[in-house]
C-alpha positions in Angstrom: 175.0 110.3 40.6 176.7 108.5 44.2 176.1 110.5 46.9 178.3 109.4 49.9 177.6 110.3 53.2 180.0 112.0 55.0 179.6 110.0 58.0 179.1 106.0 57.2 176.2 104.5 59.5 177.4 101.5 61.0 174.1 98.7 62.6 175.7 96.1 63.9 172.4 92.8 65.3 172.3 95.1 68.9 170.8 98.1 67.0 168.9 96.4 64.1 167.0 94.5 67.8 166.8 98.1 69.4 165.3 100.1 66.5 162.7 97.0 65.6 161.5 97.4 69.4 160.5 100.7 69.3 158.7 100.3 66.0 157.5 97.1 68.0 155.6 99.5 71.0 155.1 102.6 69.5 152.7 100.3 66.8 150.9 98.8 70.2 151.0 102.0 72.5 148.8 103.0 68.9 146.5 100.0 68.5 145.9 100.3 72.5 144.5 104.0 72.4 142.5 103.1 68.9 141.1 100.3 70.9 140.8 102.2 74.2 139.0 104.9 72.5 136.6 102.7 70.7 135.2 101.2 74.2 134.8 105.2 75.1 132.7 105.9 72.3 131.1 102.5 72.5 130.2 102.7 76.2 129.5 106.5 75.6 127.2 105.2 72.6 125.2 103.0 75.3 125.7 105.4 78.0 123.1 107.9 76.4 120.8 105.5 74.7 119.8 103.8 78.3 119.6 107.2 80.1 117.0 108.0 76.6 115.1 104.5 77.3 115.2 105.4 80.2 114.1 108.8 80.7 111.0 107.6 77.9 110.4 104.4 80.3 109.6 106.9 83.1 107.8 109.1 81.7 106.1 106.5 80.3 105.6 104.7 84.1 104.3 108.5 85.3 102.3 109.6 82.5 100.3 105.5 83.0 101.2 106.5 87.4 98.9 109.7 86.8 96.5 107.6 84.9 95.8 104.8 87.0 96.1 107.4 90.7 93.4 109.3 88.6 91.1 106.3 88.3 91.8 105.0 91.4 91.3 108.1 92.7 87.6 108.8 91.7 85.7 105.3 91.2 86.8 101.5 93.6 84.9 99.2 93.0 84.5 95.2 94.6 83.1 93.9 90.8 80.4 92.6 92.9 79.0 94.7 89.9 79.1 93.4 86.2 80.1 95.6 83.2 83.0 98.7 82.9 81.0 101.5 84.5 82.1 104.9 83.7 83.0 107.1 87.4 80.3 109.9 88.2 81.8 113.4 86.6 80.6 115.0 89.2 82.2 112.8 91.6 86.1 113.2 93.5 85.3 109.8 94.6 82.2 106.3 94.1 82.7 103.3 95.6 80.5 100.5 94.1 79.8 97.9 95.2 76.3 95.8 96.2 76.7 94.0 99.1 79.9 96.2 100.9 79.3 99.3 102.3 81.4 102.5 103.9 83.2 101.7 107.6 83.3 106.1 108.6 85.9 106.5 110.8 85.1 105.6 114.9 85.1 108.1 117.6 84.5 109.1 120.9 82.6 112.5 120.9 81.8 114.8 123.8 80.0 117.4 123.2 78.1 118.6 119.9 80.0 121.4 120.1 83.6 120.1 121.0 85.5 119.8 118.1 86.9 116.5 120.4 89.2 113.9 119.3 89.5 116.5 116.1 91.9 119.8 117.2 89.5 122.2 115.9 86.3 122.4 114.0 86.2 120.6 110.3 83.3 121.5 107.9 82.6 118.8 106.3 84.2 115.7 108.5 82.0 113.0 108.9 82.4 110.0 111.8 80.3 107.3 113.7 79.8 108.3 117.6 80.5 105.1 120.0 79.9 106.4 123.1 76.7 108.6 124.9 77.4 110.8 127.2 76.3 114.1 127.8 74.4 115.6 124.8 75.7 112.8 122.3 75.0 109.6 121.0 75.1 106.5 119.0 75.4 107.1 115.2 76.6 109.5 112.3 77.7 112.7 113.1 79.0 115.9 110.2 80.6 119.1 111.0 79.2 122.6 109.8 82.0 123.7 111.0 81.2 124.9 114.0 79.8 122.3 116.0 79.2 118.4 115.9 74.8 117.4 114.1 73.4 114.4 114.9 72.5 112.4 111.5 68.7 111.3 111.7 65.3 110.8 109.7 63.4 113.5 109.2 60.1 111.3 111.4 62.6 109.3 113.4 62.2 109.1 116.8 65.2 109.0 119.7 64.1 107.2 123.4 67.0 108.2 125.9 66.9 106.5 128.9 68.1 108.7 131.8 67.6 106.6 135.4 68.9 108.4 138.5 67.1 111.4 137.1 63.9 113.2 138.5 62.3 116.3 136.7 61.4 117.3 133.3 64.9 116.9 131.0 66.6 120.0 129.6 66.5 121.4 126.3 68.2 118.5 123.8 71.1 119.6 122.2 71.7 121.3 125.3 73.9 120.9 128.7 72.5 118.9 131.2 69.9 117.6 128.6 69.1 114.0 126.6 71.2 114.0 123.1 70.3 116.7 119.8 66.8 114.6 118.5 66.1 112.9 121.6 62.3 113.2 121.6 61.4 110.5 124.6 63.2 110.2 128.1 62.7 107.3 130.5 64.7 108.6 134.3 62.1 108.1 137.2 59.7 111.0 136.9 58.0 109.7 134.3 58.6 109.2 130.5 58.5 112.3 129.0 57.8 113.6 125.8 59.7 116.9 124.3 57.7 119.5 122.2 60.6 121.4 119.7 58.0 123.9 119.1 57.6 124.9 122.4 60.2 122.9 124.3 58.4 121.8 127.1 58.4 118.8 127.6 55.1 116.3 128.8 55.0 113.7 131.7 52.7 110.3 129.9 53.2 108.2 132.7 53.4 110.3 136.0 52.3 108.8 139.3 50.0 106.5 139.9 45.6 108.3 140.6 42.6 106.9 142.9 40.7 104.5 142.1 37.9 104.8 139.4 34.1 103.8 141.0 33.1 100.4 139.8 31.8 99.4 136.7 27.4 98.2 135.6 27.6 94.6 137.2 27.2 92.7 134.1 24.6 89.8 133.0 24.1 86.4 134.8 26.3 83.6 133.1 25.1 80.7 132.1 24.1 77.9 135.1 27.4 75.8 135.5 26.8 71.5 135.8 25.4 70.1 139.3 27.9 68.6 140.7 28.4 64.9 142.5 26.1 64.0 144.7 28.4 64.3 148.8 29.1 61.8 151.1 25.5 60.8 154.0 25.6 63.2 157.8 25.2 62.4 159.9 21.3 61.0 161.7 19.9 64.3 163.7 17.6 62.7 166.3 14.8 65.3 169.2 12.4 64.1 171.8 11.7 65.1 175.6 13.6 62.4 178.0 17.6 61.1 177.4 18.1 60.1 174.3 18.5 56.3 173.3 20.3 54.1 170.9 22.0 55.5 168.0 25.6 56.0 166.4 28.7 58.2 167.4 28.1 61.7 166.3 24.4 62.3 165.7 22.9 64.1 166.9 20.2 64.3 169.7 17.9 68.0 169.9 16.5 68.3 173.1 13.0 69.7 172.8 11.2 69.6 176.2 10.1 73.0 176.7 
């Protein structure tokens, strides 16, 4: 059976070109969309992979960074001591060197009871004082929470000069007195030694005393070597009359009675 269209469609060359253009454009749009979708998918996959990598890298960095900081907070070494000595387990910070030391902060204290240059007393704070004023002298001090305490050896002897002052010094560590720990003071009145038991000073260098008694005469010494002869002296003559003869400088004695 042959079915014929009641309205036969006549296509000319122009219509054929139009349909071909529409088909080509549709095909290109589809391919372009697919390509864009593939690019988008690839970008998204790359983003997720980078994000995952960066996240791992950050965690690894934090782990190693914290580990490094923990070691740095416990032990600082300059390599002068060989070996991998572990930090002391009871120390938050340990320094290791055989030719270097710990340099304290150098400050100018004013008074042991004055927190300056801090804003308040802080127990455990340690500094090196550079001034000599009131009751502080140069040296290492630590703060006990209410005052500065001078660090010294139990058998150390501290001497303080107070030239221009007279009389017995005040009690060490008090206003007007020498610094804490001072046991000897030199001033215009003498040299004073402090007795911490009685909180008193004794002057061991007062004014000059009276002359002492003469000591016993010592034994006679060995006779010395005889000296050389002297030059000849002038002649001496005597008589009852006027002298005759002689040289200038001679001596004449008149014996007339």
